[in-house]
N, C-alpha and C positions, 0 to 999 in steps of 0.2 A: 814277366819275362816275355819279350816279343821276339819271335823268330823272324828271320829275313825271308822275304818272298822271292829272292833272287835264286833261281834254280841252279845257277852255276855254283854259288857259294854253298848251297845245300849239298850238291854232289861233291864238292871239294871236302866238306865235312865228312861225308860218307867215306870218301877215299882215305882220308886221314885216319878214320876209325878202323877201316879194314887193314891198313898198314900197321897200325898199332896192335891190333889183335894178332896178326900173323907174326909180329916181332916179339911180343910179350908172351904169347901162348903158342909155342912151336908145335904143339899137338894138334892145333886147329889149322888145317891146310885149306887156304883159299886160293884157287887157281890164279896164277899171275895174269892170265888173259882177262879175267873178270876185273881185276884191279886196274889193269891197263886201260880197259874200255871205260871204266868209271872216270879215270883220270883224264882221258882224252875228251870225253863228253863234257866234263866239268870245265876244262880249258876252253872248249869251243863256246859253251854258253857264257862264260865270263868274258870272252873276247867280243861276242856279239851283244853283250850287255843285257842279257835276260836273266 
C-alpha cells in the first residue's frame, strides 16, 4: 500500500477523519476552529499542487 506524498491530500484525509469522528462519536468534541484550519490548509496545498 503506497501513501500519497501530496500534503494537501494527506490533510484532506485528516480533515475527513476528524469530521467523521465528531459526527459518529458525539462525546468526542473537537473544536470547530481546528477542523476549519485543517480544511483551509488542505485546500491551499491542493490548489498550489503540493
